[in-house]
N, CA, C and O atoms as a DFTB+ gen file, in Angstrom:
652 C
 N C O
     1  1     126.537     291.439     132.297
     2  2     125.770     291.687     131.088
     3  2     124.282     291.628     131.416
     4  3     123.822     290.749     132.146
     5  1     123.557     292.563     130.871
     6  2     122.115     292.603     131.061
     7  2     121.413     291.622     130.128
     8  3     121.943     291.240     129.085
     9  1     120.232     291.233     130.521
    10  2     119.419     290.359     129.682
    11  2     118.020     290.936     129.543
    12  3     117.594     291.780     130.331
    13  1     117.318     290.464     128.528
    14  2     115.911     290.805     128.355
    15  2     115.178     289.528     127.981
    16  3     115.792     288.511     127.658
    17  1     113.880     289.599     128.030
    18  2     113.051     288.438     127.691
    19  2     113.044     288.185     126.194
    20  3     113.073     289.116     125.389
    21  1     113.006     286.945     125.845
    22  2     112.812     286.495     124.472
    23  2     111.316     286.574     124.197
    24  3     110.518     286.012     124.947
    25  1     110.937     287.254     123.150
    26  2     109.528     287.464     122.807
    27  2     109.021     286.297     121.954
    28  3     109.026     286.360     120.724
    29  1     108.593     285.250     122.621
    30  2     108.143     284.031     121.945
    31  2     107.008     284.290     120.958
    32  3     106.979     283.715     119.870
    33  1     106.082     285.152     121.341
    34  2     104.938     285.423     120.468
    35  2     105.374     286.051     119.145
    36  3     104.812     285.734     118.097
    37  1     106.366     286.935     119.181
    38  2     106.869     287.553     117.948
    39  2     107.613     286.532     117.091
    40  3     107.484     286.535     115.867
    41  1     108.384     285.669     117.727
    42  2     109.119     284.635     116.992
    43  2     108.150     283.669     116.311
    44  3     108.348     283.306     115.152
    45  1     107.111     283.255     117.023
    46  2     106.127     282.321     116.459
    47  2     105.337     282.997     115.334
    48  3     105.066     282.370     114.310
    49  1     104.969     284.253     115.513
    50  2     104.250     284.980     114.457
    51  2     105.100     285.059     113.191
    52  3     104.586     284.892     112.085
    53  1     106.397     285.314     113.351
    54  2     107.303     285.350     112.201
    55  2     107.355     283.982     111.523
    56  3     107.280     283.890     110.298
    57  1     107.483     282.930     112.313
    58  2     107.560     281.572     111.766
    59  2     106.315     281.242     110.950
    60  3     106.415     280.674     109.862
    61  1     105.163     281.592     111.464
    62  2     103.912     281.301     110.762
    63  2     103.789     282.109     109.472
    64  3     103.242     281.625     108.482
    65  1     104.295     283.330     109.487
    66  2     104.209     284.186     108.293
    67  2     105.120     283.688     107.168
    68  3     104.735     283.723     106.000
    69  1     106.324     283.224     107.515
    70  2     107.337     282.942     106.491
    71  2     107.647     281.458     106.287
    72  3     108.520     281.139     105.480
    73  1     106.985     280.558     106.967
    74  2     107.311     279.128     106.848
    75  2     107.168     278.599     105.420
    76  3     107.968     277.769     104.989
    77  1     106.181     279.059     104.701
    78  2     105.911     278.500     103.370
    79  2     106.356     279.420     102.236
    80  3     106.011     279.199     101.075
    81  1     107.126     280.455     102.583
    82  2     107.691     281.353     101.571
    83  2     109.034     281.858     102.092
    84  3     109.513     281.394     103.127
    85  1     109.635     282.795     101.390
    86  2     110.943     283.320     101.781
    87  2     110.860     284.828     101.978
    88  3     110.312     285.547     101.143
    89  1     111.410     285.296     103.094
    90  2     111.518     286.720     103.339
    91  2     112.621     287.245     102.431
    92  3     113.761     286.793     102.532
    93  1     112.308     288.195     101.542
    94  2     113.331     288.680     100.602
    95  2     114.503     289.396     101.265
    96  3     115.504     289.668     100.601
    97  1     114.407     289.708     102.554
    98  2     115.523     290.342     103.269
    99  2     116.666     289.363     103.524
   100  3     117.775     289.772     103.866
   101  1     116.389     288.061     103.355
   102  2     117.383     287.033     103.663
   103  2     117.663     286.161     102.450
   104  3     116.764     285.860     101.664
   105  1     118.906     285.765     102.310
   106  2     119.312     284.841     101.254
   107  2     118.635     283.487     101.473
   108  3     118.471     283.053     102.614
   109  1     118.249     282.834     100.408
   110  2     117.656     281.494     100.465
   111  2     118.778     280.474     100.275
   112  3     119.356     280.388      99.192
   113  1     119.087     279.713     101.299
   114  2     120.188     278.755     101.262
   115  2     119.791     277.388     100.714
   116  3     120.607     276.466     100.732
   117  1     118.569     277.231     100.230
   118  2     118.153     275.933      99.683
   119  2     119.123     275.382      98.633
   120  3     119.459     274.199      98.690
   121  1     119.584     276.196      97.680
   122  2     120.477     275.650      96.649
   123  2     121.868     275.249      97.151
   124  3     122.607     274.571      96.438
   125  1     122.230     275.658      98.360
   126  2     123.577     275.382      98.859
   127  2     123.548     274.595     100.166
   128  3     124.360     274.841     101.058
   129  1     122.631     273.667     100.281
   130  2     122.625     272.785     101.442
   131  2     121.385     272.829     102.306
   132  3     121.192     271.947     103.143
   133  1     120.544     273.826     102.128
   134  2     119.308     273.880     102.898
   135  2     119.126     275.195     103.626
   136  3     120.093     275.882     103.953
   137  1     117.879     275.532     103.874
   138  2     117.517     276.820     104.453
   139  2     116.927     276.706     105.860
   140  3     116.499     277.711     106.428
   141  1     116.897     275.501     106.427
   142  2     116.191     275.314     107.700
   143  2     116.766     276.159     108.833
   144  3     116.011     276.829     109.538
   145  1     118.065     276.144     109.019
   146  2     118.649     276.850     110.159
   147  2     118.679     278.355     109.910
   148  3     118.574     279.134     110.858
   149  1     118.819     278.775     108.669
   150  2     118.670     280.188     108.331
   151  2     117.277     280.660     108.757
   152  3     117.143     281.727     109.356
   153  1     116.251     279.880     108.457
   154  2     114.881     280.226     108.845
   155  2     114.732     280.250     110.368
   156  3     114.102     281.159     110.910
   157  1     115.296     279.276     111.054
   158  2     115.218     279.235     112.519
   159  2     115.892     280.487     113.091
   160  3     115.366     281.101     114.019
   161  1     117.039     280.866     112.548
   162  2     117.715     282.078     113.021
   163  2     116.863     283.322     112.788
   164  3     116.827     284.217     113.633
   165  1     116.185     283.381     111.663
   166  2     115.280     284.505     111.415
   167  2     114.193     284.568     112.489
   168  3     113.873     285.645     112.992
   169  1     113.634     283.418     112.835
   170  2     112.603     283.351     113.878
   171  2     113.184     283.795     115.222
   172  3     112.566     284.576     115.945
   173  1     114.369     283.292     115.545
   174  2     115.015     283.671     116.804
   175  2     115.297     285.171     116.845
   176  3     115.140     285.812     117.884
   177  1     115.712     285.718     115.716
   178  2     115.972     287.154     115.660
   179  2     114.674     287.956     115.839
   180  3     114.674     288.992     116.504
   181  1     113.582     287.484     115.254
   182  2     112.294     288.164     115.419
   183  2     111.906     288.241     116.893
   184  3     111.284     289.213     117.322
   185  1     112.268     287.224     117.663
   186  2     111.933     287.198     119.083
   187  2     112.973     287.817     119.993
   188  3     112.688     288.110     121.154
   189  1     114.184     288.019     119.476
   190  2     115.265     288.558     120.330
   191  2     115.682     289.972     119.940
   192  3     116.050     290.777     120.797
   193  1     115.623     290.268     118.650
   194  2     116.043     291.579     118.129
   195  2     117.466     291.946     118.537
   196  3     117.791     293.119     118.717
   197  1     118.314     290.915     118.680
   198  2     119.704     291.181     119.058
   199  2     120.614     290.147     118.409
   200  3     120.439     288.945     118.610
   201  1     121.582     290.613     117.633
   202  2     122.585     289.733     117.053
   203  2     123.858     289.816     117.881
   204  3     124.005     290.685     118.740
   205  1     124.765     288.903     117.607
   206  2     126.064     288.873     118.277
   207  2     127.114     288.913     117.168
   208  3     127.296     287.936     116.442
   209  1     127.801     290.048     117.042
   210  2     128.732     290.258     115.933
   211  2     130.157     289.790     116.222
   212  3     131.089     290.209     115.535
   213  1     130.342     288.942     117.211
   214  2     131.657     288.377     117.474
   215  2     132.042     287.512     116.273
   216  3     131.341     286.557     115.939
   217  1     133.157     287.851     115.630
   218  2     133.547     287.151     114.401
   219  2     133.931     285.697     114.644
   220  3     133.797     284.868     113.744
   221  1     134.398     285.379     115.822
   222  2     134.866     284.023     116.108
   223  2     133.736     283.071     116.498
   224  3     133.691     281.932     116.033
   225  1     132.842     283.530     117.335
   226  2     131.778     282.621     117.781
   227  2     130.446     283.332     117.975
   228  3     129.702     283.005     118.900
   229  1     130.136     284.296     117.122
   230  2     128.897     285.047     117.218
   231  2     127.756     284.439     116.427
   232  3     127.827     283.304     115.955
   233  1     126.702     285.230     116.299
   234  2     125.485     284.831     115.581
   235  2     124.931     286.094     114.936
   236  3     124.323     286.931     115.603
   237  1     125.155     286.222     113.603
   238  2     124.718     287.437     112.925
   239  2     124.495     287.168     111.444
   240  3     124.950     286.170     110.884
   241  1     123.769     288.113     110.833
   242  2     123.486     288.061     109.403
   243  2     123.487     289.482     108.870
   244  3     122.743     290.335     109.353
   245  1     124.324     289.735     107.871
   246  2     124.278     290.986     107.123
   247  2     123.764     290.731     105.712
   248  3     122.952     291.489     105.181
   249  1     124.256     289.647     105.118
   250  2     123.759     289.188     103.818
   251  2     124.220     287.741     103.643
   252  3     124.867     287.185     104.531
   253  1     123.894     287.140     102.521
   254  2     124.200     285.727     102.307
   255  2     125.682     285.386     102.348
   256  3     126.048     284.228     102.552
   257  1     126.531     286.377     102.157
   258  2     127.969     286.147     102.161
   259  2     128.648     286.682     103.424
   260  3     129.812     286.382     103.688
   261  1     127.920     287.462     104.185
   262  2     128.449     288.069     105.404
   263  2     127.529     287.685     106.562
   264  3     126.613     288.419     106.931
   265  1     127.807     286.516     107.116
   266  2     127.010     285.966     108.201
   267  2     127.899     285.032     109.005
   268  3     128.949     284.595     108.534
   269  1     127.474     284.739     110.198
   270  2     128.224     283.784     111.011
   271  2     127.828     282.362     110.628
   272  3     126.710     282.146     110.159
   273  1     128.718     281.387     110.815
   274  2     128.346     279.986     110.568
   275  2     127.132     279.557     111.394
   276  3     126.346     278.716     110.957
   277  1     126.983     280.135     112.585
   278  2     125.871     279.759     113.454
   279  2     124.521     280.235     112.926
   280  3     123.483     279.729     113.352
   281  1     124.518     281.192     112.011
   282  2     123.251     281.670     111.462
   283  2     122.572     280.606     110.605
   284  3     121.345     280.511     110.591
   285  1     123.356     279.813     109.897
   286  2     122.753     278.877     108.943
   287  2     123.209     277.431     109.101
   288  3     122.778     276.576     108.327
   289  1     124.053     277.132     110.062
   290  2     124.538     275.765     110.260
   291  2     123.932     275.135     111.501
   292  3     123.945     275.739     112.574
   293  1     123.405     273.937     111.368
   294  2     122.701     273.258     112.463
   295  2     123.578     273.143     113.709
   296  3     123.198     273.629     114.774
   297  1     124.734     272.512     113.591
   298  2     125.614     272.313     114.757
   299  2     126.150     273.633     115.294
   300  3     126.285     273.805     116.506
   301  1     126.459     274.572     114.388
   302  2     126.982     275.870     114.812
   303  2     125.938     276.656     115.607
   304  3     126.275     277.305     116.598
   305  1     124.664     276.601     115.176
   306  2     123.615     277.289     115.921
   307  2     123.462     276.681     117.308
   308  3     123.355     277.398     118.303
   309  1     123.454     275.365     117.364
   310  2     123.330     274.689     118.660
   311  2     124.444     275.136     119.610
   312  3     124.181     275.509     120.754
   313  1     125.682     275.096     119.130
   314  2     126.821     275.476     119.974
   315  2     126.733     276.937     120.404
   316  3     127.041     277.272     121.548
   317  1     126.313     277.802     119.487
   318  2     126.175     279.212     119.859
   319  2     125.144     279.369     120.971
   320  3     125.423     280.002     121.989
   321  1     123.963     278.803     120.787
   322  2     122.895     278.988     121.771
   323  2     123.271     278.430     123.138
   324  3     123.015     279.067     124.160
   325  1     123.872     277.256     123.163
   326  2     124.205     276.592     124.429
   327  2     125.341     277.309     125.168
   328  3     125.337     277.386     126.397
   329  1     126.310     277.830     124.410
   330  2     127.497     278.433     125.032
   331  2     127.425     279.950     125.175
   332  3     128.258     280.536     125.867
   333  1     126.465     280.590     124.548
   334  2     126.436     282.045     124.532
   335  2     126.221     282.639     125.927
   336  3     125.232     282.346     126.599
   337  1     127.155     283.466     126.337
   338  2     127.053     284.215     127.592
   339  2     127.086     285.720     127.299
   340  3     127.180     286.540     128.213
   341  1     127.009     286.063     126.031
   342  2     127.118     287.448     125.598
   343  2     125.813     287.881     124.917
   344  3     124.726     287.494     125.346
   345  1     125.928     288.680     123.861
   346  2     124.772     289.241     123.166
   347  2     123.993     288.187     122.394
   348  3     124.546     287.186     121.937
   349  1     122.700     288.435     122.262
   350  2     121.842     287.571     121.460
   351  2     121.167     286.492     122.283
   352  3     121.314     286.441     123.504
   353  1     120.419     285.623     121.599
   354  2     119.672     284.586     122.313
   355  2     120.591     283.589     123.008
   356  3     121.673     283.261     122.522
   357  1     120.126     283.122     124.157
   358  2     120.866     282.150     124.959
   359  2     119.961     280.961     125.221
   360  3     118.784     281.120     125.544
   361  1     120.522     279.772     125.079
   362  2     119.688     278.591     125.237
   363  2     120.305     277.535     126.121
   364  3     121.452     277.637     126.557
   365  1     119.500     276.515     126.371
   366  2     119.989     275.334     127.079
   367  2     119.238     274.135     126.542
   368  3     118.073     274.236     126.158
   369  1     119.920     272.993     126.517
   370  2     119.274     271.768     126.060
   371  2     118.317     271.298     127.149
   372  3     118.639     271.323     128.337
   373  1     117.140     270.870     126.719
   374  2     116.087     270.480     127.657
   375  2     115.421     269.194     127.193
   376  3     115.681     268.701     126.095
   377  1     114.568     268.668     128.039
   378  2     113.751     267.512     127.664
   379  2     112.482     268.010     126.969
   380  3     112.122     269.183     127.067
   381  1     111.836     267.124     126.289
   382  2     110.594     267.438     125.575
   383  2     109.561     268.031     126.533
   384  3     108.792     268.909     126.142
   385  1     109.533     267.566     127.766
   386  2     108.545     268.003     128.741
   387  2     108.687     269.481     129.117
   388  3     107.726     270.089     129.588
   389  1     109.862     270.060     128.918
   390  2     110.111     271.456     129.278
   391  2     110.017     272.413     128.091
   392  3     110.293     273.605     128.225
   393  1     109.634     271.894     126.948
   394  2     109.566     272.665     125.707
   395  2     108.474     273.733     125.770
   396  3     107.414     273.522     126.360
   397  1     108.755     274.888     125.148
   398  2     107.777     275.963     125.006
   399  2     107.740     276.395     123.549
   400  3     108.679     276.139     122.795
   401  1     106.652     277.052     123.153
   402  2     106.633     277.617     121.802
   403  2     107.788     278.600     121.693
   404  3     108.152     279.254     122.671
   405  1     108.364     278.703     120.500
   406  2     109.510     279.577     120.301
   407  2     110.846     278.904     120.555
   408  3     111.895     279.506     120.328
   409  1     110.822     277.661     121.025
   410  2     112.043     276.877     121.189
   411  2     112.337     276.152     119.879
   412  3     111.577     276.262     118.917
   413  1     113.438     275.413     119.849
   414  2     113.781     274.688     118.619
   415  2     114.038     273.217     118.905
   416  3     114.359     272.818     120.025
   417  1     113.884     272.426     117.848
   418  2     114.247     271.011     117.870
   419  2     115.222     270.791     116.731
   420  3     115.142     271.448     115.693
   421  1     116.141     269.862     116.932
   422  2     117.080     269.497     115.873
   423  2     117.084     267.987     115.735
   424  3     117.051     267.256     116.725
   425  1     117.125     267.528     114.479
   426  2     117.022     266.107     114.172
   427  2     118.319     265.550     113.603
   428  3     119.025     266.210     112.841
   429  1     118.609     264.312     113.998
   430  2     119.695     263.531     113.407
   431  2     119.051     262.350     112.695
   432  3     118.134     261.717     113.218
   433  1     119.535     262.067     111.518
   434  2     118.999     260.956     110.744
   435  2     119.951     259.775     110.697
   436  3     119.614     258.726     110.148
   437  1     121.148     259.936     111.274
   438  2     122.168     258.882     111.185
   439  2     122.820     258.554     112.529
   440  3     123.823     257.841     112.564
   441  1     122.269     259.060     113.632
   442  2     122.818     258.840     114.978
   443  2     124.137     259.577     115.225
   444  3     124.675     259.499     116.329
   445  1     124.673     260.291     114.227
   446  2     125.984     260.923     114.388
   447  2     125.886     262.441     114.422
   448  3     126.375     263.080     115.354
   449  1     125.259     263.014     113.411
   450  2     125.211     264.471     113.307
   451  2     123.774     264.939     113.161
   452  3     122.928     264.261     112.577
   453  1     123.526     266.117     113.709
   454  2     122.212     266.732     113.570
   455  2     122.207     267.537     112.279
   456  3     123.129     268.309     112.016
   457  1     121.160     267.351     111.473
   458  2     121.137     267.918     110.126
   459  2     119.925     268.785     109.820
   460  3     119.884     269.414     108.763
   461  1     118.938     268.840     110.707
   462  2     117.720     269.586     110.387
   463  2     117.211     270.298     111.630
   464  3     117.169     269.725     112.718
   465  1     116.821     271.566     111.451
   466  2     116.309     272.379     112.551
   467  2     114.826     272.671     112.343
   468  3     114.377     272.931     111.226
   469  1     114.078     272.624     113.443
   470  2     112.639     272.864     113.442
   471  2     112.307     273.924     114.476
   472  3     112.959     273.999     115.517
   473  1     111.305     274.740     114.204
   474  2     110.884     275.787     115.125
   475  2     109.529     275.406     115.717
   476  3     108.589     275.104     114.981
   477  1     109.431     275.421     117.035
   478  2     108.217     274.980     117.723
   479  2     107.178     276.106     117.706
   480  3     107.421     277.195     118.226
   481  1     106.008     275.825     117.095
   482  2     104.961     276.855     117.013
   483  2     103.730     276.527     117.849
   484  3     102.924     277.414     118.131
   485  1     103.571     275.255     118.255
   486  2     102.390     274.897     119.041
   487  2     102.655     273.612     119.819
   488  3     103.315     272.697     119.327
   489  1     102.136     273.561     121.030
   490  2     102.273     272.379     121.881
   491  2     100.905     272.102     122.499
   492  3     100.347     272.952     123.194
   493  1     100.373     270.915     122.245
   494  2      99.049     270.560     122.756
   495  2      99.068     269.284     123.583
   496  3      98.045     268.607     123.690
   497  1     100.185     268.952     124.155
   498  2     100.308     267.740     124.951
   499  2     101.770     267.387     125.124
   500  3     102.648     268.229     124.936
   501  1     102.032     266.124     125.487
   502  2     103.400     265.751     125.850
   503  2     104.016     264.691     124.942
   504  3     105.032     264.093     125.296
   505  1     103.417     264.451     123.779
   506  2     104.020     263.507     122.843
   507  2     104.506     264.273     121.611
   508  3     104.122     265.422     121.397
   509  1     105.341     263.639     120.816
   510  2     105.824     264.282     119.592
   511  2     104.689     264.549     118.612
   512  3     104.820     265.399     117.731
   513  1     103.585     263.838     118.754
   514  2     102.415     264.067     117.910
   515  2     101.652     265.322     118.343
   516  3     100.772     265.791     117.620
   517  1     101.980     265.865     119.510
   518  2     101.313     267.055     120.039
   519  2     102.100     268.334     119.795
   520  3     101.659     269.418     120.176
   521  1     103.270     268.214     119.160
   522  2     104.150     269.368     118.957
   523  2     104.188     269.708     117.469
   524  3     104.588     268.887     116.643
   525  1     103.764     270.941     117.136
   526  2     103.746     271.405     115.746
   527  2     104.926     272.325     115.493
   528  3     105.359     273.069     116.373
   529  1     105.438     272.258     114.267
   530  2     106.638     273.011     113.911
   531  2     106.440     273.826     112.642
   532  3     105.459     273.665     111.916
   533  1     107.396     274.695     112.404
   534  2     107.551     275.404     111.138
   535  2     109.011     275.237     110.743
   536  3     109.894     275.245     111.601
   537  1     109.267     275.085     109.450
   538  2     110.649     274.940     108.997
   539  2     110.763     275.236     107.505
   540  3     109.763     275.329     106.793
   541  1     111.995     275.379     107.056
   542  2     112.327     275.530     105.636
   543  2     113.114     274.309     105.171
   544  3     113.284     273.347     105.920
   545  1     113.584     274.355     103.954
   546  2     114.230     273.296     103.180
   547  2     113.147     272.347     102.704
   548  3     112.848     272.291     101.511
   549  1     112.560     271.604     103.622
   550  2     111.346     270.844     103.334
   551  2     110.242     271.622     104.030
   552  3     109.809     271.267     105.126
   553  1     109.791     272.691     103.376
   554  2     108.914     273.668     104.005
   555  2     107.724     273.014     104.691
   556  3     107.069     272.134     104.133
   557  1     107.462     273.462     105.910
   558  2     106.339     272.923     106.672
   559  2     105.810     273.978     107.625
   560  3     106.564     274.783     108.172
   561  1     104.513     273.959     107.810
   562  2     103.837     274.806     108.782
   563  2     102.757     273.962     109.443
   564  3     101.807     273.536     108.787
   565  1     102.903     273.723     110.729
   566  2     101.926     272.928     111.456
   567  2     102.167     271.433     111.400
   568  3     101.341     270.655     111.878
   569  1     103.291     271.016     110.820
   570  2     103.625     269.596     110.765
   571  2     103.979     269.107     112.168
   572  3     104.588     269.835     112.952
   573  1     103.599     267.889     112.472
   574  2     103.913     267.293     113.782
   575  2     105.316     266.697     113.733
   576  3     105.727     266.149     112.710
   577  1     106.045     266.802     114.831
   578  2     107.387     266.222     114.883
   579  2     107.317     264.713     114.650
   580  3     108.231     264.131     114.067
   581  1     106.249     264.089     115.097
   582  2     106.099     262.639     114.940
   583  2     106.047     262.206     113.477
   584  3     106.215     261.021     113.187
   585  1     105.818     263.130     112.555
   586  2     105.771     262.796     111.126
   587  2     107.159     262.627     110.515
   588  3     107.280     262.154     109.385
   589  1     108.196     263.002     111.239
   590  2     109.565     262.859     110.743
   591  2     110.109     261.480     111.101
   592  3     109.770     260.913     112.140
   593  1     110.948     260.957     110.233
   594  2     111.640     259.698     110.483
   595  2     113.092     260.046     110.838
   596  3     113.904     260.301     109.948
   597  1     113.411     260.055     112.111
   598  2     114.736     260.466     112.573
   599  2     115.254     259.449     113.584
   600  3     114.493     258.650     114.130
   601  1     116.567     259.495     113.825
   602  2     117.159     258.573     114.794
   603  2     117.392     259.231     116.156
   604  3     117.370     258.548     117.180
   605  1     117.615     260.555     116.179
   606  2     117.824     261.277     117.438
   607  2     117.188     262.663     117.329
   608  3     117.073     263.234     116.244
   609  1     116.782     263.183     118.483
   610  2     116.231     264.538     118.530
   611  2     116.774     265.229     119.771
   612  3     117.001     264.598     120.803
   613  1     116.976     266.533     119.654
   614  2     117.335     267.337     120.822
   615  2     116.503     268.621     120.774
   616  3     116.099     269.089     119.710
   617  1     116.264     269.169     121.962
   618  2     115.462     270.361     122.103
   619  2     116.291     271.450     122.768
   620  3     117.033     271.184     123.714
   621  1     116.164     272.683     122.269
   622  2     116.872     273.816     122.859
   623  2     115.836     274.859     123.262
   624  3     115.054     275.340     122.442
   625  1     115.856     275.191     124.544
   626  2     114.984     276.210     125.107
   627  2     115.718     277.538     125.098
   628  3     116.869     277.621     125.528
   629  1     115.060     278.569     124.611
   630  2     115.652     279.906     124.640
   631  2     115.352     280.507     126.000
   632  3     114.195     280.745     126.344
   633  1     116.399     280.749     126.768
   634  2     116.281     281.183     128.158
   635  2     116.039     282.695     128.242
   636  3     115.118     283.150     128.920
   637  1     116.885     283.468     127.538
   638  2     116.779     284.914     127.534
   639  2     117.648     285.456     126.417
   640  3     118.157     284.698     125.592
   641  1     117.819     286.777     126.391
   642  2     118.601     287.446     125.352
   643  2     119.609     288.367     126.034
   644  3     119.241     289.211     126.852
   645  1     120.885     288.195     125.688
   646  2     121.913     289.095     126.206
   647  2     121.881     290.405     125.439
   648  3     121.869     290.410     124.208
   649  1     121.867     291.526     126.171
   650  2     121.802     292.850     125.517
   651  2     122.919     293.759     125.999
   652  3     123.017     294.904     125.557
């Protein structure tokens, strides 16, 4: 399978444009559990321009009722990115030190499950206070990761895009 580069600049530009509002092309999942991972998927799509229409373990969006679980579910997105060897964005879990703009962070508030996804838009050092994010549900643009009260964090680096 061929790969192409993930366009981090396009993903970050999308995140900055839509962090504090909703793109009408996409369903707003706030009323049904939250919109954070839907927003992260939109950002990833802006940078990859490739979906994976595998019904069993893909990553795609046609409308609010016709989408993969990985498009809007925190754990499902993580599993898709880490395991994907086919079409669409491919990721790997990394340490904070290897983070780049256009990558994602996911937060756990109870030590058991990850419940919130954040999109990395700026990095100005090596502490959580130096990393700025964009997200939905609790809409934020330019918020520092250090401002969140969480018990665990993980980072996913987007390696490339399967085409």
